[in-house]
C-alpha positions in Angstrom: -23.9 -14.1 -12.9 -21.7 -11.0 -12.7 -21.9 -7.4 -13.7 -20.1 -8.4 -16.8 -23.2 -10.3 -18.0 -25.1 -7.0 -18.0 -22.4 -4.6 -19.1 -21.2 -7.0 -21.8 -23.6 -9.3 -23.5 -26.7 -7.2 -22.4 -25.3 -3.8 -23.1 -28.5 -2.6 -24.7 -30.6 -3.5 -21.7 -31.6 0.0 -20.3 -33.3 -0.9 -17.1 -32.0 -3.2 -14.3 -34.2 -3.8 -11.2 -32.3 -3.7 -8.0 -32.8 -6.4 -5.4 -35.0 -5.5 -2.4 -33.9 -5.6 1.2 -35.8 -4.6 4.3 -39.1 -5.2 6.1 -42.5 -5.2 4.6 -43.4 -2.5 7.1 -40.7 -0.2 5.7 -41.9 -0.9 2.2 -45.5 0.1 3.2 -44.3 3.3 4.8 -42.1 4.3 1.9 -43.7 2.7 -1.2 -43.2 5.8 -3.4 -39.5 6.0 -2.5 -39.0 2.3 -3.1 -40.6 2.6 -6.5 -38.4 5.6 -7.5 -35.2 3.8 -6.4 -36.0 0.4 -7.9 -33.7 0.7 -10.9 -30.0 0.9 -11.4 -28.8 3.8 -13.5 -28.9 2.8 -17.2 -25.6 2.2 -18.9 -26.4 2.9 -22.6 -24.4 5.7 -24.3 -27.2 8.3 -24.3 -28.0 7.8 -20.6 -24.3 8.1 -19.7 -24.0 11.3 -21.6 -27.0 12.7 -19.9 -25.6 11.9 -16.5 -22.3 13.5 -17.3 -23.9 16.7 -18.6 -26.2 16.8 -15.6 -23.1 16.8 -13.3 -21.4 19.4 -15.5 -24.3 21.8 -15.0 -25.8 20.9 -11.6 -22.8 19.6 -9.6 -20.0 21.8 -11.1 -22.2 24.8 -12.1 -20.5 25.0 -15.5 -22.1 26.0 -18.8 -21.9 24.5 -22.3 -19.5 27.4 -23.2 -17.2 27.0 -20.2 -16.6 23.2 -20.0 -13.0 22.0 -20.2 -11.2 18.7 -19.8 -10.8 18.9 -16.1 -14.6 19.5 -15.7 -15.3 16.6 -18.0 -13.1 14.4 -15.7 -14.9 15.6 -12.6 -18.4 15.1 -14.2 -17.4 11.6 -15.5 -16.1 10.7 -12.1 -19.3 11.8 -10.3 -21.4 9.9 -12.7 -19.4 6.7 -12.0 -19.5 7.5 -8.3 -23.3 7.6 -8.5 -23.3 4.0 -9.8 -20.9 2.9 -7.1 -23.1 4.4 -4.4 -26.0 2.3 -5.7 -24.0 -0.8 -5.4 -22.4 0.2 -2.1 -25.8 0.8 -0.5 -27.2 -2.5 -1.7 -24.0 -4.3 -0.6 -24.2 -2.8 2.9 -27.9 -3.5 3.2 -27.5 -7.1 2.2 -24.5 -7.6 4.6 -26.7 -6.3 7.3 -29.7 -8.5 6.4 -27.4 -11.6 6.3 -25.8 -10.5 9.7 -22.5 -11.8 8.4 -19.1 -11.6 9.9 -17.1 -8.7 8.5 -13.4 -8.0 8.2 -12.2 -4.5 9.2 -8.8 -3.7 7.8 -7.0 -0.9 9.7 -4.0 0.8 8.1 -2.3 4.1 8.6 -1.7 4.2 4.8 -3.9 3.4 1.7 -2.1 4.2 -1.5 -5.1 3.7 -3.7 -3.9 5.4 -6.8 -6.2 7.1 -9.4 -9.8 5.9 -9.2 -11.3 6.7 -12.6 -9.7 4.0 -14.7 -10.0 1.4 -12.0 -13.7 2.1 -11.4 -14.8 2.2 -15.1 -12.8 -1.0 -15.8 -14.1 -2.9 -12.8 -17.6 -1.9 -13.6 -17.2 -3.2 -17.2 -18.1 0.2 -18.6 -14.8 1.3 -20.2 -16.0 0.9 -23.8 -19.4 2.5 -23.1 -17.8 5.5 -21.4 -15.1 5.9 -24.0 -17.7 6.1 -26.7 -19.9 8.5 -24.7 -17.2 11.0 -23.9 -15.7 10.8 -27.4 -19.0 12.2 -28.7 -18.8 15.0 -26.2 -15.4 15.9 -27.6 -13.0 14.2 -25.2 -10.8 11.0 -25.0 -11.3 8.9 -21.9 -7.5 8.2 -21.7 -6.9 12.0 -21.5 -9.4 12.2 -18.6 -7.4 9.6 -16.7 -4.5 12.0 -16.6 -6.6 14.8 -15.1 -6.8 12.9 -11.8 -4.4 13.6 -9.0 -3.0 10.6 -7.0 -4.5 10.6 -3.5 -1.6 11.3 -1.2 -2.8 8.7 1.4 0.4 6.6 1.6 4.1 6.5 1.0 5.1 3.0 -0.1 4.5 -0.7 -0.1 2.5 -0.8 3.1 -0.2 1.6 1.7 -0.2 0.0 -1.8 -0.6 -3.5 -0.3 -3.6 -2.3 1.7 -5.2 -0.8 -1.5 -4.6 -4.1 -3.4 -6.3 -6.0 -0.6 -9.4 -3.8 -0.8 -9.6 -4.5 -4.5 -9.4 -8.2 -3.9 -11.9 -8.1 -1.0 -14.5 -6.4 -3.1 -13.8 -8.6 -6.2 -14.0 -11.8 -4.1 -17.2 -10.7 -2.4 -15.9 -10.7 1.1 -17.8 -8.4 3.6 -15.2 -5.8 4.4 -14.4 -2.3 5.4 -11.1 -0.4 5.1 -10.3 2.2 7.7 -7.6 4.9 7.5 -6.9 8.6 7.7 -7.9 11.3 5.3 -4.7 13.3 5.1 -4.9 16.8 3.6 -1.3 16.6 2.5 0.8 13.6 1.5 4.3 13.0 3.0 5.6 15.5 0.4 5.9 16.2 -3.3 9.4 15.4 -4.5 11.2 17.9 -6.7 14.8 17.5 -7.9 16.8 20.7 -7.9 20.5 20.8 -8.5 20.5 17.0 -8.1 19.0 17.1 -4.6 15.6 16.1 -3.3 13.5 19.1 -2.4 10.3 18.5 -0.4 7.2 20.6 -1.2 3.6 20.3 0.1 1.5 17.7 -1.7 -2.0 19.2 -1.4 -3.8 16.6 -3.4 -7.3 17.9 -2.5 -6.7 21.3 -4.2 -9.3 20.6 -6.9 -11.5 18.5 -4.6 -12.1 14.8 -4.6 -15.1 13.7 -6.7 -14.9 10.1 -5.4 -15.4 10.7 -1.7 -18.6 10.9 0.2 -18.6 13.2 3.2 -20.6 11.5 6.0 -21.9 14.4 8.0 -23.9 11.8 10.0 -21.0 9.6 10.8 -18.7 11.3 13.3 -17.4 10.4 16.7 -15.7 12.2 19.6 -12.1 11.4 20.2 -10.5 12.3 23.5 -6.9 13.1 24.7 -5.1 14.0 27.9 -6.9 14.4 31.2 -7.0 12.1 34.2 -8.3 8.8 35.4 -10.9 9.0 38.2 -11.2 5.8 40.3 -14.1 4.8 42.5 -15.3 1.6 44.2 -18.6 -0.1 43.6 -19.6 -3.3 45.3 -16.0 -3.9 46.3 -14.7 -3.5 42.7 -12.6 -0.6 41.4 -14.1 1.3 38.5 -12.2 3.7 36.3 -13.4 6.7 34.4 -11.2 8.7 32.0 -12.0 12.4 32.2 -10.4 13.8 29.0 -8.7 17.2 28.9 -9.3 17.7 25.1 -12.0 16.4 22.8 -12.1 16.6 19.0 -14.4 15.0 16.4 -13.5 12.4 13.7 -15.7 12.7 10.6 -16.0 9.9 8.1 -15.3 10.2 4.3 -16.1 7.1 2.3 -14.5 6.1 -1.0 -16.5 3.3 -2.7 -14.3 0.3 -3.8 -15.9 -1.7 -6.7 -15.2 -5.3 -7.2 -14.3 -6.5 -10.6 -17.3 -7.7 -12.5 -19.5 -8.1 -9.4 -22.2 -5.9 -7.9 -20.4 -6.1 -4.5 -19.0 -2.7 -3.6 -17.2 -2.0 -0.3 -15.7 1.2 1.0 -12.6 2.8 2.4 -13.6 4.9 5.3 -11.2 7.7 6.1 -11.3 9.9 9.2 -10.8 13.7 9.2 -10.1 15.5 12.5 -12.3 18.5 13.3 -12.9 20.6 16.4 -15.7 19.6 18.8 -16.5 23.3 18.9 -16.1 25.5 15.8 -14.5 28.4 17.5 -14.4 30.4 20.8 -17.1 33.0 20.3 -16.2 34.9 23.5 -12.6 35.4 22.4 -13.8 36.4 19.0 -16.0 39.1 20.5 -13.0 40.3 22.6 -11.1 40.9 19.4 -8.7 37.9 20.0 -9.4 36.5 16.6 -6.4 34.2 16.3 -7.1 32.5 19.7 -10.8 32.2 18.9 -9.8 29.7 16.1 -6.9 28.1 17.9 -8.9 24.9 18.9 -10.0 24.4 15.3 -6.5 24.6 13.9 -5.2 22.4 16.6 -7.8 19.7 15.8 -7.3 19.9 12.1 -3.5 19.5 12.4 -4.0 15.9 13.4 -5.0 14.7 10.0 -3.1 17.3 8.0 0.1 15.5 7.0 1.0 11.9 6.5 3.9 10.9 8.8 4.7 14.3 10.4 8.4 14.6 11.3 8.8 12.9 14.7 12.2 14.1 15.6 10.7 16.5 18.2 8.3 15.8 21.1 5.5 17.7 19.3 6.0 15.6 16.2 5.9 12.4 18.2 2.7 13.5 20.0 1.1 14.4 16.7 1.8 10.9 15.2 0.4 9.3 18.3 -2.7 11.4 18.1 -3.1 10.3 14.5 -2.9 6.6 15.5 -5.3 7.0 18.3 -7.8 8.9 16.3 -7.8 6.1 13.7 -8.5 3.4 16.3 -10.9 5.3 18.5 -13.2 6.4 15.6 -12.9 3.1 13.9 -13.9 1.1 17.0 -16.8 3.3 17.7 -18.0 2.7 14.2 -17.5 -1.0 14.4 -19.3 -1.2 17.7 -22.2 0.9 16.4 -22.6 -1.6 13.5 -22.3 -4.6 15.9 -25.0 -3.1 18.2 -27.6 -2.8 15.4 -28.6 -6.3 16.3 -29.3 -7.1 20.0 -26.8 -9.7 21.1 -24.3 -10.6 23.8 -20.8 -9.1 23.7 -19.3 -12.6 23.6 -20.5 -12.8 20.0 -18.2 -10.0 18.9 -15.4 -12.3 17.6 -18.1 -14.2 15.6 -19.2 -11.0 13.8 -16.0 -8.9 13.8 -12.5 -9.6 12.6 -10.0 -6.7 12.9 -6.7 -6.8 11.0 -3.8 -4.6 12.1 -1.7 -3.7 9.1 1.6 -3.2 11.0 1.7 -1.7 14.5 0.3 1.8 13.8 -3.3 0.7 14.7 -2.2 -1.5 17.6 -3.7 0.8 20.2 -7.0 -0.6 19.0 -6.3 -3.6 21.3 -6.1 -1.3 24.3 -9.0 0.9 23.2 -11.4 -2.1 22.8 -10.3 -3.4 26.2 -11.0 0.0 27.7 -14.5 0.2 26.2 -15.4 -3.3 27.4 -14.2 -2.7 30.9 -14.9 0.9 31.6 -18.0 1.5 29.5 -19.6 -1.9 29.2 -18.8 -3.1 32.8 -17.2 -6.3 31.8 -14.6 -8.2 33.9 -11.0 -7.9 32.8 -10.9 -11.7 32.0 -14.1 -11.7 29.9 -13.0 -8.5 28.1 -9.6 -9.9 27.3 -11.0 -13.1 25.9 -13.1 -11.1 23.4 -10.3 -8.8 22.5 -7.7 -11.5 21.9 -10.1 -13.4 19.6 -11.0 -10.3 17.5 -7.6 -9.1 16.3 -5.0 -10.3 13.8 -1.6 -8.7 13.3 0.5 -8.5 10.1 4.1 -7.7 10.7 6.0 -5.9 7.9 9.6 -5.6 9.0 12.5 -7.8 10.0 14.6 -4.8 11.3 14.5 -4.5 15.1 15.1 -0.7 14.8 12.0 -0.3 12.7 9.7 -1.7 15.3 7.4 1.0 16.7 7.9 2.1 20.3 6.3 5.0 22.3 7.8 6.6 25.4 5.8 6.0 28.6 5.8 9.7 29.5 4.3 10.7 26.1 1.7 7.9 26.0 0.8 8.4 29.7 0.3 12.1 29.2 -1.8 11.8 26.0 -3.7 8.6 26.9 -3.5 8.1 30.7 -6.1 5.3 31.0 -4.5 3.4 28.1 -1.1 3.3 29.8 -2.8 1.8 32.9 -4.4 -0.9 30.8 -1.1 -1.6 29.1 0.6 -2.2 32.5 -2.3 -4.5 33.4 -2.0 -6.5 30.2 1.8 -6.7 30.8 1.4 -8.0 34.4 -1.1 -10.7 33.3 1.0 -11.8 30.4 4.3 -11.9 32.3 2.7 -14.1 34.9 1.9 -16.5 32.1 5.5 -16.3 30.9 6.8 -17.0 34.4 4.6 -20.0 34.7 5.8 -21.5 31.3 9.4 -20.5 31.7 10.1 -20.3 35.4 13.2 -18.3 36.3 14.0 -17.2 32.8 14.7 -13.5 33.2 15.8 -13.1 29.6 12.4 -14.2 28.3 10.6 -11.9 30.8 12.7 -9.0 29.5 12.2 -9.7 25.8 8.5 -10.5 26.0 7.6 -7.6 28.2 5.5 -4.7 26.8 7.9 -2.3 28.6 11.4 -1.7 27.2 13.5 -0.7 30.2 16.2 2.0 29.8 16.8 5.7 30.4 13.5 6.4 28.6 11.0 3.6 29.2 9.0 2.7 26.1 6.0 0.6 25.1 6.8 -2.0 22.5 3.9 -1.8 20.1 4.9 -5.0 18.2 4.8 -7.0 21.5 1.3 -5.5 22.2 0.1 -6.5 18.7 1.4 -10.1 19.2 0.0 -10.5 22.7 -3.4 -9.0 21.8 -3.9 -10.9 18.5 -5.0 -14.5 18.0 -2.9 -14.8 14.8 0.3 -13.2 13.7 1.5 -13.4 10.1 4.6 -12.5 8.1 4.4 -11.6 4.5 6.8 -13.9 2.8 8.1 -17.3 3.7 11.6 -16.2 4.6 10.2 -13.2 6.6 7.8 -15.5 8.6 10.7 -17.9 9.3 12.8 -15.0 10.6 10.0 -13.8 12.9 10.0 -17.3 14.5 13.7 -17.8 14.7 15.0 -14.3 15.3 12.8 -11.2 15.7 10.0 -12.8 17.8 11.7 -16.0 18.8 10.5 -15.9 22.4 7.0 -15.1 21.4 7.0 -18.0 19.0 8.2 -20.3 21.8 5.4 -19.0 24.0 2.6 -19.5 21.4 3.9 -21.3 18.3 0.5 -21.9 16.7 -0.1 -18.2 16.6 2.5 -17.6 13.9 1.8 -18.3 10.2 2.9 -17.0 6.8 0.7 -15.4 4.2 2.8 -14.2 1.2 1.8 -10.8 -0.2 0.2 -10.3 -3.5 -0.9 -7.5 -5.9 -4.1 -6.8 -7.7 -3.9 -8.0 -11.3 -6.8 -5.7 -12.3 -4.6 -2.6 -11.8 -1.2 -4.1 -12.2 -1.7 -6.0 -15.4 -5.1 -5.5 -17.0 -5.3 -1.7 -16.6 -1.6 -0.6 -16.7 -0.6 -3.0 -19.6 -3.7 -3.2 -21.8 -1.9 -4.6 -24.8 -0.5 -7.5 -22.8 -3.9 -8.2 -21.3 -5.5 -8.3 -24.7 -2.8 -10.7 -25.9 -3.6 -13.0 -23.0 -7.3 -12.7 -23.8 -6.6 -13.8 -27.4 -4.3 -16.6 -26.5 -6.6 -18.1 -23.9 -9.9 -17.2 -25.7 -11.2 -15.7 -22.5 -10.4 -13.0 -20.0 -11.1 -15.3 -17.0 -7.4 -15.1 -16.1 -8.1 -11.7 -14.5 -9.8 -13.6 -11.7 -7.7 -16.8 -11.9 -4.1 -15.9 -12.8 -3.1 -19.5 -12.7 -4.8 -19.9 -16.1 -1.8 -18.1 -17.6 0.3 -21.1 -16.9 -1.5 -23.0 -19.6 0.3 -20.7 -22.1 3.7 -22.2 -21.4 3.7 -24.0 -24.8 3.5 -20.5 -26.4 7.1 -19.9 -25.3 8.2 -22.0 -28.3 6.0 -20.0 -30.7 8.1 -17.3 -32.2 5.1 -15.2 -33.4 3.8 -15.0 -29.8 7.3 -14.0 -28.5 7.6 -11.3 -31.2 4.2 -9.9 -30.3 5.1 -10.1 -26.6 8.3 -8.1 -27.1 6.5 -5.6 -29.5 4.2 -4.8 -26.6 7.2 -4.4 -24.3 8.7 -1.9 -26.8 5.4 0.1 -27.0 5.4 0.3 -23.2 9.0 1.6 -23.4 7.9 4.3 -25.9 5.2 5.3 -23.4 7.8 5.7 -20.7 10.1 7.5 -23.0 7.4 10.1 -23.6 6.9 10.5 -19.8 10.6 10.9 -19.2 10.9 13.5 -21.9 8.1 15.5 -20.3 9.1 15.1 -16.7 12.9 14.7 -16.8 13.9 16.4 -20.0 16.1 13.4 -20.9 16.1 11.6 -24.2 16.5 7.8 -24.1 16.3 5.0 -26.6 13.8 2.2 -26.7 16.5 0.0 -28.2 18.4 0.0 -24.8 17.9 -2.4 -22.0 15.6 -0.7 -19.5 17.1 -1.4 -16.0 14.7 0.0 -13.3 14.9 0.3 -9.5 11.9 2.3 -8.1 11.2 2.1 -4.4 11.6 4.1 -1.2 15.3 5.2 -0.9 16.9 3.4 2.0 20.4 2.0 2.6 19.1 -1.5 3.0 17.4 -1.4 -0.4 20.9 -0.6 -1.8 20.3 1.9 -4.5 23.8 2.9 -3.4 25.2 -0.4 -4.8 23.3 0.1 -8.0 24.8 3.5 -8.7 28.3 2.3 -7.7 27.9 -0.4 -10.4 26.8 2.3 -12.9 30.0 4.1 -12.2 32.0 0.9 -12.5 30.4 0.2 -15.9 31.0 3.8 -17.0 34.7 3.5 -16.2 34.8 0.2 -17.9 33.3 1.7 -21.1 35.8 4.6 -21.0 38.7 2.1 -20.8 37.3 -0.1 -23.6 38.2 0.7 -27.3 35.2 1.7 -29.4 35.0 -1.6 -31.2 35.2 -3.6 -28.0 32.2 -1.8 -26.5 29.8 -3.8 -28.8 29.9 -6.6 -26.2 28.0 -4.4 -23.9 24.2 -4.2 -24.2 23.2 -0.5 -24.4 21.4 0.3 -21.1 19.3 3.0 -19.5 19.3 2.8 -15.7 16.2 4.3 -14.1 16.0 5.2 -10.4 12.9 6.5 -8.5 11.8 6.9 -4.9 11.6 9.3 -2.1 13.9 9.7 0.9 12.5 10.5 4.3 13.1 14.2 4.9 15.4 13.5 7.9 17.3 10.6 6.4 20.5 12.2 5.3 22.3 9.2 3.7 19.2 8.4 1.6 19.2 12.0 0.4 22.9 11.7 -0.3 22.2 8.7 -2.5 19.7 10.7 -4.6 22.3 13.4 -5.0 25.0 10.9 -6.1 22.6 9.4 -8.6 21.9 12.7 -10.2 25.5 13.8 -10.1 26.5 10.6 -11.9 23.6 11.1 -14.4 24.8 14.6 -15.2 28.3 13.3 -16.2 27.3 10.1 -18.0 24.4 11.5 -20.0 26.5 14.2 -21.4 29.5 12.1 -22.3 29.2 11.7 -26.1 31.9 9.0 -26.0 29.8 6.5 -24.0 26.1 7.7 -23.7 25.0 5.4 -26.6 25.8 2.5 -24.2 24.8 4.0 -20.9 22.4 6.6 -19.5 21.0 7.3 -16.1 17.6 8.8 -15.2 16.1 9.7 -11.9 12.3 9.6 -12.0 10.9 12.3 -9.7 8.0 12.0 -7.3 7.4 8.3 -7.8 3.8 7.4 -7.1 1.1 4.9 -8.2 0.2 6.6 -11.5 3.8 6.9 -12.6 4.4 3.3 -11.6 1.7 2.2 -14.0 3.8 3.6 -16.8 7.2 2.6 -15.5 6.6 -1.0 -14.5 5.3 -2.4 -17.9 8.4 -0.9 -19.6 11.0 -2.8 -17.6 13.4 -5.3 -19.0 15.2 -5.7 -15.7 13.9 -4.6 -12.3 16.3 -4.5 -9.3 15.3 -5.8 -5.9 18.6 -6.0 -4.2 18.1 -5.5 -0.5 20.6 -7.2 1.9 19.3 -10.7 2.6 17.1 -10.7 5.7 16.1 -7.0 5.6 13.1 -6.9 3.2 10.0 -8.5 4.6 8.5 -9.2 1.2 8.3 -6.5 -1.4 5.4 -6.1 -3.7 6.9 -4.1 -6.6 8.9 -7.3 -7.5 5.5 -9.0 -8.1 4.2 -6.2 -10.3 7.3 -6.2 -12.5 7.2 -10.0 -12.9 3.5 -9.9 -13.9 4.4 -7.4 -16.6 7.3 -9.6 -18.0 10.1 -7.7 -16.2 12.9 -10.0 -15.2 14.2 -9.6 -11.6 17.8 -8.9 -10.6 17.6 -9.7 -6.9 19.0 -11.1 -3.8 17.9 -14.1 -1.6 15.5 -11.9 0.2 11.8 -11.3 0.7 9.4 -12.6 -1.9 12.3 -12.9 -4.5 12.8 -16.4 -3.2 9.2 -17.5 -3.9 9.3 -15.7 -7.2 12.4 -17.7 -8.2 10.5 -20.9 -7.2 7.6 -20.0 -9.4 9.3 -18.6 -12.5 12.3 -21.0 -12.3 15.9 -20.1 -11.5 16.7 -20.0 -15.2 14.4 -17.0 -15.5 15.6 -14.8 -12.8 19.0 -13.3 -11.8 19.8 -14.0 -8.1 23.1 -13.1 -6.4 24.6 -12.2 -3.0 24.9 -13.5 0.5 22.1 -15.6 2.0 20.4 -14.6 5.2 22.2 -17.3 7.3 25.6 -15.8 6.2 24.9 -12.1 6.9 25.6 -12.0 10.6 29.0 -13.6 10.3 29.9 -11.5 7.3 29.1 -8.3 9.2 31.2 -9.5 12.2 34.1 -10.3 9.8 33.9 -6.9 8.1 34.1 -5.1 11.5 37.5 -6.8 12.1 39.0 -6.6 8.6 40.9 -3.8 7.0 38.7 -2.1 4.3 41.5 -2.6 1.8 41.0 -6.3 2.2 37.2 -6.7 2.2 36.7 -4.1 -0.6 38.0 -5.5 -3.8 39.9 -3.6 -6.5 37.0 -2.9 -8.9 35.0 -1.3 -6.2 38.0 0.6 -4.9 38.4 2.1 -8.4 34.9 3.3 -8.2 35.4 4.8 -4.8 38.6 6.6 -5.9 36.8 8.0 -8.9 34.1 9.5 -6.6 36.7 10.9 -4.3 38.5 12.5 -7.3 35.6 14.8 -7.8 34.4 13.6 -11.2 30.9 13.5 -9.9 31.1 16.4 -7.5 32.5 16.8 -4.0 29.5 16.1 -1.8 29.8 12.3 -1.4 32.4 11.8 1.4 29.9 10.9 4.1 28.2 8.4 1.9 31.4 6.6 1.0 32.3 6.3 4.7 29.2 4.1 5.1 31.1 1.3 3.4 34.8 2.2 3.9 34.9 2.7 7.7 34.1 -0.9 8.8 30.4 -0.1 9.1 29.1 -1.7 5.8 26.2 -3.2 7.6 24.3 -3.8 4.4 27.2 -5.7 2.8 27.5 -3.4 -0.3 31.2 -4.2 -0.6 30.7 -7.9 -0.1 27.9 -8.4 -2.6 29.3 -5.9 -5.2 31.6 -8.5 -6.9 28.7 -11.0 -7.3 26.4 -8.2 -8.4 28.8 -7.1 -11.1 29.3 -10.7 -12.4 25.5 -11.1 -12.6 25.3 -7.8 -14.6 27.7 -9.3 -17.1 25.4 -12.3 -17.6 22.5 -10.0 -18.1 24.3 -8.2 -20.9 25.2 -11.4 -22.6 21.7 -12.9 -22.5 19.9 -9.7 -23.4 21.6 -9.7 -26.8 20.0 -13.1 -27.6 16.5 -11.6 -28.2 14.6 -14.9 -28.4 16.2 -16.3 -25.2 15.4 -13.0 -23.4 11.8 -13.0 -24.7 11.3 -16.5 -23.4 12.5 -15.5 -19.9 10.3 -12.4 -19.8 7.3 -14.4 -21.1 7.8 -17.1 -18.5 8.0 -14.5 -15.7 4.6 -13.1 -16.6 2.6 -16.3 -17.2 4.0 -17.9 -14.0 3.2 -15.0 -11.7 -0.2 -16.2 -10.7 0.7 -17.0 -7.1 1.4 -13.3 -6.5 -2.2 -12.2 -7.1 -3.7 -10.5 -4.0 -6.8 -12.7 -4.7 -4.8 -15.7 -3.5 -3.5 -13.7 -0.5 -7.0 -12.6 0.5 -8.4 -16.1 0.3 -5.7 -17.3 2.7 -6.3 -14.5 5.2 -10.1 -15.2 5.0 -9.6 -18.9 5.6 -6.7 -18.9 8.1 -7.2 -15.7 10.2 -10.6 -14.0 9.6 -12.8 -17.1 9.3 -15.1 -15.3 6.8 -16.9 -16.4 3.7 -17.9 -14.5 0.5 -21.3 -12.9 0.6 -22.5 -12.3 -3.0 -25.1 -9.5 -3.4 -28.1 -10.8 -5.4 -28.0 -9.8 -9.0 -30.4 -7.3 -10.6 -32.8 -8.5 -13.3 -34.4 -7.0 -16.3 -37.8 -8.2 -15.0 -39.3 -6.5 -12.0 -41.0 -9.7 -10.9 -37.9 -11.8 -11.0 -35.7 -9.8 -8.7 -34.4 -11.0 -5.4 -36.5 -10.0 -2.4 -35.6 -10.4 1.2 -38.3 -9.1 3.6 -38.8 -9.7 7.3 
């Protein structure tokens, strides 16, 4: 039985008795407390209203005469958080009583999005809350918009982590997420004079009603200092004497499962000073220096991804990563030690997943704790460590693999550098034994990258220290084995597996596209598909039902109208819902090829200008949307944004052609805007050069919502094509096995040969100044024999595919069928499937379902020892 049973069919049931955990002794000592806390908060309308009003007055200190929409949002959120805390406390108690193995998911990013709609929906209380707040004079949908997106991530890495937490909770796996509580996001993106302008993203300005500050959960984190060595009983012992100590304090955000009483948490760390301020300096009148240590400590978790072009920036990033792993491991070990047991049992109770290399120092830190603090032998400690970690790789680009200079790491974490050298020595001895005399393998597998500046290869550390390594799409995992980590694969082939990414259907279909979700409920006669997306495949016969297709496309149009309203408010551009919505929203990067997209837009604009008015009817009217942030120091990415906006300025004001073509740049792309943008797409572009995108997850979100993909043979596009059928996706461009030879050929070929005439016409039009005069450096990236992302090579195939899209789009029934097939065949890309695979293949954990409450006090589950 799930929460749905109580919030749905038994909505009038006012009292639900919580299950009991604990010892009979604790019950005897706290009988009154147990009695007062024996019920879950009631969920009838009047009770919900009373809880909201209580928070208005007692949490927010507002009066009935000074109570606005933002205050209603905060009070509603707090009332829901109260319910989540009940479930979270029961969940954690039950996990402890069961002494189950838990998964700890470490990620430098968690792009969780807004919490209110997700929480009220997962709890099955959306209707009850909507009715309750309506009688208080507010609309629940308006309250959703009062919430600010938590700026805890930047892209796919953080959003994937958030989807995983949703699935872990929904599937009842014992789990904890660990990250950093950034005060500021990477930046808030403004567009001024067509250029990206970065401004601070202080998302905590109005507080965060969802988080729980854990004043009792904080740990010391140390930096700098020296390693003191001594000998005991003939053995060398090491003690790290730190030169600086700060404190990491925990802030918990409850993560509710969908229609289950299981609730887990995302625990984020905030850096604080070990000592508030220097009182002696304050008394001497040196007020600034008296607070220096506080400010220095708080800087660590201030900003997501501080600029690392300077030494100070690199040091700050490394401090962030170490703070995450140090505090997290102390927390994990505290929980492990609650039960008296041998350290050898750690891998039986603890699974730690590294979401990319940012938390990879956890391997070294756990080894340090076991050797230096728990007095274990190196061999015993390494056996425990190497069985506890799993590593997910998220890149196929060698230049994107994280490395830290030895001087920096040795200065900040001297003991850790010693341990890394020790790990490397032991591992290379094993390499030499397996591949005697193979100097190339020794060099590539070493943790140390030789050169003018010696560096630690964090990916190599992650692979060596983990018992399993996974890629995130089949092509990506294959490339890890055959290219990026070829020598590691030859060393330990059974260590490498594939687990294709997925996204949470609760947020990315049920919540963001409610009309489509209701249609599926009606067609299936159940909403069970939310937990089993494969059920949607049974609707394939409906693709021949014209009434279903008409309704499906009406929903698409309504979603377009919602996006049009957002564009009007945020971009001051008018677009038509009768045009094909062509969308590319993702981080701006040359390998993602937004540049190729805007070059095609120019090509089409020039084609329209050269076509007589009557002849233009063969073109489907199109609105092309771009969105995404460029890293502040990434000049070519920022130049692409400038070119997009320069082209939009010309095309959108050309009365001769703007019926057929418009361009919109969507500023400050984030989770909440994605929930509006994605359901409105007709075409979504995922056009990275083959072999450069590990997986992608936005492609999965678009497909779930009936958006047809225009993509390359890259990342998860290949598996999406297998699922939806090649007839229902537009694929073009070079394949991964062709890329290397094409790049070599390009380097030795005159640009006038490898760049075909249609693209040259586009380049010449840009050079002519039609779209401004700031684009010379960007053009050189493809005209100067350095087109490493094959924009010129793939452009011709890309343009031909766009022509096919125009032709098919004008056949409304054929297009509707394609879109419908995409959505109902997207079940594989639910993060529920992904998490089940991680649980079975890597973590070796099973679901632990918290016992259900009852309406009868005598019938409730009791576990007493």
